[in-house]
C-alpha positions, 0 to 999 in steps of 0.5 A: 759892518756894512749893510751886508754884514761885511766888516771894514777897518781903518788903521791909524797907527804909529809904530816907533819901537826904538832899539831893544834887546832881548830880556835876560832868560828869554826862551823864544820870540814871537813877532806879528805882521804889523810890527814886522812890516810897519816902519820905523819900528820894523827895524827894531823888530828885525833886530830882535829877531837877529838877536834871538837867532844868534842866541839859538832861540826859536822865533815864531811869526804871525803872517796875518798880512794887512794889505793896508800896511803893505800895499806893494807885495814885491816890496813887502817880500823884499823887506 
């Protein structure tokens, strides 16, 4: 917290999930904004979403956007 009580954050993440498959018996999939936006792991998250949709499972998304990870708004929407 700074002198006025405002929080600031520094993120130093490496996100390399690698290929995954949904576990047998999965009933839903939930993904978050950091995992879905931060390369190279986002490709694996997108693939899991595709798998869930193909299996007819509900998918939820936490859009807790972090401008530090997606400073280019147009690119973030395109991804």
